[in-house]
C-alpha positions, 0 to 999 in steps of 0.5 A, spaced: 650 797 143 651 792 149 649 785 149 647 782 156 649 775 156 644 770 158 648 763 156 655 761 155 660 763 150 659 759 144 666 757 142 669 752 136 676 750 137 680 748 130 686 743 132 691 739 128 695 735 133 694 732 140 690 738 143 693 740 150 691 747 149 684 744 148 684 740 154 686 746 158 680 750 156 675 744 157 678 743 164 677 750 166 670 750 163 668 744 166 671 747 173 666 753 172 672 758 171 671 759 164 663 761 162 663 758 155 661 752 151 665 748 146 660 747 140 665 744 135 672 741 135 674 741 128 681 738 125 684 738 118 687 731 121 682 725 121 686 721 126 688 728 131 688 726 138 684 733 139 678 730 136 678 724 141 679 729 147 673 732 144 669 726 144 671 723 151 668 729 154 661 729 150 663 734 145 662 734 137 669 732 134 669 734 126 674 732 121 673 736 115 677 733 109 682 738 106 683 733 100 677 735 096 680 742 095 687 740 093 690 742 087 685 748 086 688 755 085 684 757 091 685 751 095 686 754 102 680 759 101 675 753 099 677 749 105 676 755 109 669 756 106 667 749 108 670 751 115 666 757 115 659 754 113 660 749 119 662 755 124 656 759 122 651 752 123 653 752 130 652 760 131 660 760 133 662 767 137 669 765 138 674 761 134 680 758 138 686 756 134 690 750 138 695 747 135 692 748 128 697 747 123 694 751 117 694 758 116 687 761 116 685 765 110 682 772 109 675 768 109 675 766 116 679 772 118 674 777 116 668 773 118 671 773 125 675 779 126 677 780 133 673 774 135 679 768 133 684 767 138 691 763 137 696 761 142 704 761 140 710 759 144 714 765 144 713 772 146 711 775 140 713 779 136 719 775 137 719 769 133 713 768 129 712 761 125 715 755 127 721 752 131 721 758 136 724 754 142 730 753 138 731 760 135 730 763 143 736 758 145 740 760 139 739 767 140 741 767 147 735 769 150 734 770 157 727 770 157 722 766 153 714 765 153 707 765 150 703 769 147 695 769 146 693 774 140 687 775 136 688 772 129 690 776 123 692 775 116 699 776 117 702 770 121 702 771 128 701 778 127 695 779 131 694 784 137 696 781 143 691 779 148 696 776 154 703 773 155 707 769 160 714 769 161 719 763 163 726 763 164 731 760 159 736 756 163 743 755 161 742 747 160 735 748 156 734 744 150 728 746 145 724 740 148 725 742 156 724 749 154 717 748 150 715 743 156 715 749 161 712 754 156 706 749 155 705 750 162 704 757 161 700 756 155 695 752 159 694 758 164 693 764 159 689 761 154 683 759 158 684 766 162 683 770 155 677 766 153 674 768 160 676 775 158 673 775 152 666 772 155 666 777 160 666 783 154 673 785 157 677 785 151 677 792 147 681 793 141 685 799 139 689 798 133 694 793 135 693 794 142 688 790 146 686 793 153 683 789 159 677 793 162 676 793 169 671 787 171 664 788 171 659 786 176 656 779 175 650 780 170 651 786 168 652 787 160 658 785 156 660 786 149 664 783 144 671 787 142 670 791 136 
């Protein structure tokens, strides 16, 4: 059943670090190119710069402390239950991972099936995980890039939404390559959010199809 949007998409962002992709989404929302509202920025790090970015823009910046759950056999799941409580309190429709340095569990994945996105600095399925720019150079890749994908329980394995490529130069270091990739991340992450807000993402198995744009005010629906 189609749902006609009458307000902005309610988005929460999970971040652990500086929050540059968070900033890109904030900038796109403020510029009017993304029809969304960030209702919460949540971090597992009390001093994360991402929280300060959020507060500078008048957004709710929340620290959810993982320490009370440390040592429990279900520590990761218990922490994600706490996050889920916060997300539900805010009526969140889409969750964005932006430099979030924790692997989310099935608690969150099952609650936000095809409603949780991540951005990864490689052309998945190549080089999931960490140190991906270093790996791309060591493997002699001629092209690298970034990927926005839906989140599943497998690390960096979810259905691919958007990708952007950059050349790997002969004199590249991991840092120079990462900087060039980051410029593309800041373009495609807001774009993916807007496509979701417009109801244009359709998931079939591992594939994400981008449907043609609809006239303004026409009904939209979330991907299933």
